[in-house]
C-alpha positions in Angstrom: -10.9 -64.5 -11.4 -14.1 -66.2 -12.6 -14.4 -66.9 -16.3 -17.2 -64.4 -16.9 -15.0 -61.5 -15.5 -11.9 -62.7 -17.4 -13.8 -62.8 -20.7 -15.4 -59.4 -20.2 -12.1 -57.6 -19.5 -9.9 -59.1 -22.2 -10.5 -56.1 -24.6 -10.1 -53.6 -21.8 -6.6 -54.1 -20.4 -3.0 -53.4 -21.4 0.2 -55.2 -20.6 2.5 -53.7 -18.0 5.6 -55.8 -17.3 3.7 -58.6 -19.0 0.9 -58.3 -16.4 -2.6 -57.4 -17.8 -3.9 -54.2 -16.1 -7.4 -52.9 -16.6 -7.6 -49.7 -18.6 -11.3 -48.7 -18.0 -12.2 -45.1 -17.1 -13.9 -44.3 -13.7 -17.5 -44.8 -14.9 -16.9 -48.0 -16.8 -14.8 -49.4 -14.0 -17.5 -48.7 -11.4 -20.2 -50.2 -13.7 -18.1 -53.3 -14.5 -17.1 -54.1 -10.9 -20.7 -53.5 -9.7 -21.9 -56.1 -12.2 -19.2 -58.5 -11.0 -20.5 -58.2 -7.4 -24.0 -59.0 -8.6 -23.1 -62.3 -10.5 -24.9 -65.3 -9.0 -21.8 -67.6 -9.4 -18.0 -67.4 -9.4 -15.7 -64.9 -7.7 -13.6 -62.0 -8.7 -10.6 -60.7 -6.7 -9.4 -57.2 -7.4 -5.9 -55.9 -6.7 -4.8 -52.2 -6.9 -1.3 -52.1 -8.2 1.2 -49.2 -8.0 4.9 -48.9 -8.9 5.9 -50.5 -5.6 3.7 -53.5 -6.1 5.1 -53.9 -9.6 8.7 -54.0 -8.3 7.6 -56.7 -5.7 6.0 -58.7 -8.5 9.2 -58.7 -10.5 11.0 -60.3 -7.5 8.2 -62.6 -6.3 6.9 -65.1 -8.9 4.2 -66.4 -6.6 2.8 -62.9 -6.2 2.8 -62.5 -10.0 0.9 -65.7 -10.3 -1.8 -64.4 -8.0 -2.0 -61.1 -9.7 -2.4 -62.8 -13.1 -5.6 -64.5 -11.7 -7.0 -61.2 -10.3 -8.5 -58.2 -12.0 -5.8 -55.6 -11.6 -6.5 -51.9 -11.5 -3.9 -49.1 -12.0 -2.9 -47.0 -9.0 -0.6 -44.0 -9.3 1.6 -42.0 -11.6 4.2 -44.8 -11.9 1.7 -47.0 -13.8 0.9 -44.1 -16.1 4.6 -43.7 -16.9 5.0 -47.4 -17.7 1.8 -47.2 -19.9 3.1 -44.2 -21.8 6.4 -45.9 -22.5 4.9 -49.2 -23.5 1.6 -48.1 -25.2 2.0 -44.4 -25.9 -0.7 -43.1 -23.5 -1.5 -43.0 -19.8 -4.3 -45.1 -18.3 -7.8 -43.4 -18.6 -8.1 -43.2 -14.8 -6.1 -43.5 -11.6 -8.2 -46.3 -9.9 -6.5 -46.3 -6.6 -8.2 -48.3 -3.8 -8.4 -45.4 -1.4 -10.7 -43.5 -3.7 -12.2 -46.3 -5.7 -13.6 -48.5 -2.9 -15.7 -45.7 -1.2 -16.9 -44.6 -4.7 -17.9 -48.2 -5.5 -19.9 -48.6 -2.3 -21.7 -45.4 -3.2 -22.3 -46.6 -6.7 -23.8 -49.9 -5.5 -27.5 -49.0 -5.1 -28.5 -52.5 -4.0 -27.8 -53.2 -0.3 -24.8 -55.6 0.3 -23.3 -57.3 3.3 -19.7 -56.0 3.3 -17.1 -57.8 5.3 -14.0 -56.0 6.6 -10.8 -57.9 7.4 -7.4 -56.4 8.3 -5.7 -53.6 10.2 -5.7 -53.1 14.0 -9.0 -53.9 15.7 -9.6 -50.3 16.8 -8.8 -49.1 13.3 -11.0 -51.5 11.4 -13.9 -50.9 13.8 -13.6 -47.1 13.3 -13.4 -47.6 9.5 -16.6 -49.7 9.6 -18.4 -46.9 11.5 -17.2 -44.3 8.9 -18.4 -46.6 6.1 -21.8 -47.0 7.8 -22.2 -43.2 7.8 -21.0 -43.0 4.2 -23.3 -45.7 2.8 -26.0 -46.5 5.4 -27.9 -48.8 3.0 -25.1 -51.4 3.2 -24.4 -53.6 6.2 -20.8 -53.7 7.4 -19.4 -56.6 9.3 -16.0 -56.6 11.0 -14.8 -60.2 10.4 -11.4 -59.8 12.1 -8.4 -57.6 12.5 -5.3 -58.4 10.4 -3.0 -59.7 13.1 -4.5 -63.1 13.5 -2.3 -66.2 13.8 -2.1 -67.9 10.3 -3.2 -71.1 12.0 -6.6 -69.4 12.5 -7.2 -68.9 8.7 -9.8 -71.6 8.5 -11.6 -70.2 11.4 -11.6 -66.8 9.8 -13.0 -68.1 6.5 -15.6 -70.1 8.4 -16.7 -66.8 10.0 -16.9 -65.2 6.6 -19.2 -68.0 5.4 -21.3 -67.7 8.5 -21.8 -64.0 8.0 -23.0 -64.5 4.4 -20.8 -61.8 3.0 -21.4 -60.4 -0.5 -18.2 -58.2 -0.8 -15.1 -58.8 1.3 -12.6 -56.0 1.8 -9.2 -57.2 2.9 -6.5 -54.8 4.1 -3.4 -56.7 5.3 -0.7 -55.2 3.2 0.8 -56.4 -0.1 1.6 -59.1 -1.0 0.3 -60.9 2.1 -3.3 -59.9 1.5 -3.4 -61.1 -2.1 -1.7 -64.4 -1.3 -3.9 -65.1 1.7 -7.1 -64.4 -0.3 -5.8 -66.7 -3.1 -5.2 -69.5 -0.7 -8.1 -69.2 1.6 -11.1 -67.3 0.1 -13.3 -69.0 -2.5 -16.6 -68.3 -4.3 -18.5 -69.7 -1.3 -17.2 -66.9 0.8 -17.8 -63.8 -1.3 -18.6 -63.0 -4.9 -16.2 -59.9 -4.9 -13.0 -59.5 -2.9 -11.1 -56.2 -2.8 -7.5 -56.2 -1.5 -6.9 -52.7 -0.3 -3.7 -52.3 1.7 -3.9 -49.3 4.1 -7.5 -48.3 3.2 -8.8 -48.8 6.7 -6.1 -46.4 8.1 -7.2 -43.7 5.7 -11.0 -44.2 6.2 -10.6 -44.3 10.0 -8.5 -41.1 9.9 -5.6 -42.9 11.5 -3.4 -41.8 8.6 -4.4 -38.4 7.0 -5.0 -38.1 3.3 -3.1 -35.5 1.2 -5.0 -32.3 0.4 -7.3 -32.5 -2.7 -5.0 -30.3 -4.8 -2.0 -32.6 -4.0 -4.0 -35.7 -4.9 -5.2 -34.0 -8.2 -1.5 -33.4 -9.0 -0.9 -37.1 -8.5 1.6 -36.3 -5.7 0.1 -38.0 -2.7 3.2 -40.2 -2.5 5.3 -37.1 -1.8 2.8 -36.1 1.0 3.1 -39.5 2.6 6.9 -39.4 2.3 7.0 -36.1 4.2 4.7 -37.6 6.9 6.6 -40.9 7.3 10.2 -40.4 6.0 11.7 -43.1 8.2 9.3 -45.8 6.9 8.9 -44.7 3.3 12.2 -43.2 2.1 13.5 -46.5 0.7 10.3 -47.1 -1.2 10.4 -43.7 -2.9 14.0 -42.5 -2.9 15.3 -45.9 -4.0 12.2 -47.5 -5.5 11.3 -44.7 -8.0 14.7 -44.8 -9.9 14.6 -48.6 -9.8 11.1 -48.6 -11.2 12.0 -46.2 -14.0 15.0 -48.4 -14.8 12.8 -51.5 -15.0 10.3 -49.7 -17.3 13.1 -48.8 -19.8 14.8 -52.2 -19.5 11.5 -54.0 -20.1 10.6 -51.8 -23.0 14.0 -52.3 -24.6 13.7 -56.1 -24.1 10.2 -56.0 -25.6 11.5 -54.3 -28.7 14.3 -56.9 -29.0 11.8 -59.8 -28.6 9.5 -58.2 -31.3 12.5 -57.7 -33.6 13.6 -61.4 -33.2 10.0 -62.6 -34.0 9.9 -60.3 -37.1 13.3 -61.5 -38.3 12.2 -65.2 -37.9 9.1 -64.5 -40.0 10.9 -62.6 -42.8 14.1 -64.6 -43.0 14.3 -66.5 -46.4 14.1 -70.2 -46.1 17.1 -72.1 -47.6 16.5 -75.0 -49.9 18.2 -78.2 -48.9 21.1 -79.3 -51.2 19.2 -82.3 -52.7 16.3 -80.0 -53.7 18.7 -77.5 -55.3 20.4 -80.3 -57.3 17.1 -81.5 -58.7 
């Protein structure tokens, strides 16, 4: 993340599993990210992190290193639970990519060139068309689907440069998308990069969203589990208890670490024998 963005968000984030996660509300987050996209220099990469991403981060040190350089936004009830345990309150807003990115594009009044990268070709093309209808003042460019040979990465980034992209939206799945962006996409390619997972599937209508009431109850994960039990049962049936265990384990370890530090600072210092004798 560029130094301007990093400095600005220091006072607006809280630590979850020792990872700084942005704790702005919807309005402040939209304003802040819009300003980042308008900076004349540098680059900010944004990641949307849920409980599943956090578990992957705990197992994958290289993924953690990438997230530590990105601006991380909280996605889902799992992050709220971790925040309540660690900080006594939930995050001000659920800034999931599926809702945040379309809202951000609407919030951006100045026209931008938006690059789309990821998903199946038919899906990303349809998503681009939906976004053109949603925000016709922006220009949407499909750079590539997400199934390219890794050896073509330089050709892909060259195309991004040729298209003079302002905002790049990458949907290739976690942690592949974050690692690929960190390795291949620099400030010369786009000022703002959003890594969005399955966003193109939702925008294109390939995968249905949960009803508004279900989303309001923060239960879209349950809706998705019902739709795709074969693919998602491990993530939710096994992942949820593991995540809760890690939340408790990390908080207990944090209290132990704080206790050791306090003990070290309050422990009386012993005088050496020669000093006592004098």
